[in-house]
C-alpha positions in Angstrom: 4.3 3.4 14.4 0.7 2.6 15.5 -0.2 -1.0 16.3 -2.9 -2.7 14.2 -4.4 -4.0 17.5 -4.7 -0.5 19.0 -7.8 0.1 21.2 -8.5 -3.6 21.5 -9.4 -4.3 17.9 -8.5 -7.4 16.0 -8.4 -8.6 12.4 -11.5 -10.2 10.9 -9.8 -11.1 7.6 -6.6 -10.3 5.6 -6.3 -10.5 1.8 -3.2 -10.1 -0.2 -2.2 -10.0 -3.9 1.3 -9.9 -5.4 2.1 -8.5 -8.8 5.4 -9.5 -10.5 5.8 -7.1 -13.4 8.9 -8.8 -14.8 7.0 -11.9 -15.8 3.9 -10.2 -17.2 3.4 -10.6 -20.9 3.0 -6.8 -21.5 6.5 -6.0 -20.2 7.0 -2.3 -20.2 9.8 -0.4 -18.7 8.4 -0.4 -15.2 10.5 1.0 -12.4 8.6 -1.2 -10.0 9.2 -4.9 -10.6 7.3 -6.3 -7.6 4.3 -5.0 -5.8 2.3 -6.4 -2.8 -1.1 -5.1 -1.8 -2.7 -6.1 1.5 -6.2 -5.3 2.9 -7.2 -6.0 6.5 -10.7 -5.7 8.0 -10.8 -4.9 11.7 -13.4 -5.6 14.3 -14.2 -1.9 14.6 -15.3 -1.9 10.9 -12.2 -0.1 9.6 -10.5 -1.2 6.4 -6.7 -0.9 6.3 -4.5 -1.1 3.2 -0.8 -1.6 2.8 1.5 -1.3 -0.3 5.0 -2.7 -0.6 7.2 -2.2 -3.6 10.6 -3.5 -5.0 12.2 -1.3 -7.6 14.3 -2.5 -10.5 17.5 -1.4 -8.7 16.6 -3.7 -5.7 15.4 -0.9 -3.4 12.4 -1.9 -1.2 9.8 0.4 0.3 6.7 -0.2 2.4 4.2 2.6 2.6 2.7 1.5 5.9 -0.9 0.9 6.9 -3.4 3.4 5.7 -6.9 3.6 7.2 -9.6 3.7 4.5 -12.2 4.6 7.0 -15.1 2.9 8.6 -17.0 0.6 6.2 -20.4 -0.8 6.7 -20.2 -3.5 4.0 -16.9 -5.5 4.8 -18.4 -8.7 3.5 -19.1 -7.2 0.1 -15.7 -5.6 -0.1 -14.1 -9.0 0.6 -16.1 -10.6 -2.2 -15.0 -7.9 -4.7 -11.3 -8.3 -3.7 -11.4 -12.1 -3.9 -13.0 -11.8 -7.4 -10.0 -9.5 -8.4 -7.5 -12.2 -7.4 -6.8 -11.4 -3.7 -6.4 -14.4 -1.5 -6.4 -15.1 2.3 -3.1 -14.8 4.1 
């Protein structure tokens, strides 16, 4: 697995949001009962995302970090994510 700090880059900010589908009012028969989404902005202007899930049967899975590419407007992306309920970790 590749390191997040590869090639000397570091995190600028990290935002996270957790969804607990068992406690939502519109309970449907979701197979996924808990979901965590993370976004990280790096010093080389790349935006990374990570998804983790817990299924109803207790099985956990983390899909790993995905590179969303080089972004020129990281400050705007952070504002949009914070308005959607993401918080600093």
